[in-house]
C-alpha positions, 0 to 999 in steps of 0.5 A: 520356710522354717515354719513350714518345714516344722509344720510338715515334720510335725503333721506329715512325717513324724507320724510316719517315722520319717525325718524331713531333710530338705524342702523346696517350693515348686510348681509344674513348668508351663502350667497354671501355677499351683504351688506344692512342696518337694520334700527329701525325707529319710525313715528313722528305722533301719534299713533307711529308706530315702524318698522324695515326697510331693506335699500339697496344701489342702484346698480346704483349710490350712493343713497339708497332705501327702500327695505322691512319693518317689523312692530316691533309688528310682531317680535316674537324672537330676537336670539343673538346666544351667550350670552357670546362670541362676535358673529356678527350673530343674527336671527330675527323671523318675519313671518319667520326666518331671519339670519343675520351677522353684520359687527361687534359685537358692531353694533349688540349689539347696534341694539339689545339694541335699539330693546329692548328699543322699545319693553319695551316702545311700545310693553310692552315686547312682544318680546323674547330675547334669547342668549342675555347678561343680562347686555346688556338688563339691562344696554344697554351700548353702546361703540365705534362708535355706541355710538352716535347712541345709544344716538340718540335712547335714545333722540328719544325715549324721544322726543316722550314721551306722554304728562302728565296730567299737559301738557294736561291741559295747552294745553286745557286752551290755546286752549280755549282762542282761538276760532279758535284753532281747526277750523283753526290750521294754524291761531292758529299756526300763533298766537302762533308764533307771541306771541312767537316773542313778548316774544323773543323781550321782552327777548332781550329788558330785556337783553339789558337793563340789559347789563349796570348792567352786565357791572357794575357787570363785572367791580366789579368782575374785581376789586374784582379779583384785590383785591384778587390778592393783598391779595394773594400777601400779604398773600404770603409775610406774609407766607414768613415772617412767614417762615423766623420767623420759621426758626429763631425760629428753629435756636434760639431753636437749639442755646439754646439747644447747649448753654444748652449742652455747659453749662452742659458740662462746669459744668461737666468739671469744676467738673472733673477739681476740682477733679483733682486739689483737689486730684492731686495737690501737694503744692509747699512747699511739692515739695520744701521739697521733693527736697531740705528739710533738713533731718538733723533737726527735723523740716526738717524731719517733713516737708519731712515726711508730703510732702512724705505722701501728695505725696503718697496720690496724687499717690494713688488717685482713678481716674475716668474712662477716667482720665488716658487717659488725657495727663495732668494726665499722666504728673502729674503722671510722675511728682509724680513718678520723685519726689518719685524717687528723694526723695527716692534716696535722703533719701537713700543716706542721711541714708546711710551717717548716717549709715556710720558715726555711723559705723565709730564713734570713740567718744565712744571707749572702752578706755573711759570704761576701768575702768568699762570694759563695752561695749559702749552705743549707745542710742544717735544713736538710738534716731537719727534714730528713727526720720526717722521711718515714712520716712522709713515706707514711703520708704517701701511702695513706693520703697521696693528695696531701703528700703531693701538695707538700711536695709542691709547697716544698719545691715552691718555697725552696725555689724562692729561696734559691732564687733569692740567694742566687739573685743576691749572689749576682748583686754582690758580684755586680758590686764587686765587679763595678769597683766601687770598693777596694775589693771591687777594684781588686776583683775587677782587675782579676776578671778583666776590668771594665769589659767583664763588669759591663757584660754582667751589668748589661746582662743583669739588666734583663730581669725577665730571664730566669735566675738560673738561666741568667747564671748559666748565660753569665758563665758562658759570657765570662768564659767567652771574655776570658778567651778573648782577652787571654 
């Protein structure tokens, strides 16, 4: 379409002093399609004439010929048929209605937009536009191929603008300076051309004279660009250095955080270790006393008692959460358990030996007390056993089974001892009451002679009775006898 427009401008409109503003390829509606072009033109001379020209391609050859022309002022209505949908049909109302079908809706819209602009500028809005999009009339936005055509329309319309007051005043002043400006227009135009050439030469000389300064300026600009490049390189190196410093500072900060965290952990760990050492560490002297302490001497018993109390405190310490999961704590607890078991066993064995020794002790027999006829006194035995009272309490709290076994053994051995001594007591009493010796006769007379002796002899023949029950029953018989003879 651009090539056709240029061809029409060159061949048809330029010879007639007209300028082509817009063009649309159309055919008549309802007839055989014989394409032609509707052109919107303006004259280059004043007053400006605006026309709508129908141009048709010649049947012979490739040239175009002007067929019909209508003055725009004769156009009454432009009917676009549909303001909403895209429709290539439109009507132009001159002396009669001409119905056209454009090759595309875009070309139609561009042509109608150009007519609307010309109407606004030259005809003072005399033409009516119906069924035309208000957006097209207000904005007149061209698109596609015809954008250049619309641009040409605007340029053409702008080119033929009227002179303003200032421009008219300047032209009058210039014409007054030349006497023949009106009578001889060609001479005036030639003079203006010469002056224009002089001005152009002066401009060229000025440009050539300033070339040196321009070269100097360009050189300075090149040097400035080089300096800028060097500054950018330095800034890049500084940025890399700052980035490196930033990374190092981040590492140092992280290291300081880790060091602080490590210090805090070490303090807490030291606190936990001090707690475990202070509460779960048993002195070597205590360990030695528990393993090898002398249980026969008072000093040894006191050392063993202190060691046993310290061991019990270590075993009963209230551990903090998590301590029982430590391997060293488990080892220490197992060590304490072994020491407790070992010492409890050693203490029980020693006390059993003491019970056995006291149960079989013959140093204090009834023969030594035959004159008085009294039972032996065991206060020394009791004093010896009182030294182990605290150890027995410790054993009761730590190993009740061994404590109960020791109690049973003590009662067993002591009951045998007392049984033997009471039996010996009655044997001596039997001998004394039978009167086989002077002491016996004297004792028999004192108790009532033969009757009491017979009672005791008969009673003592019953060996199946418990010795304490025998003693108690014998006392009852003796009392009964005294009442009889009394």
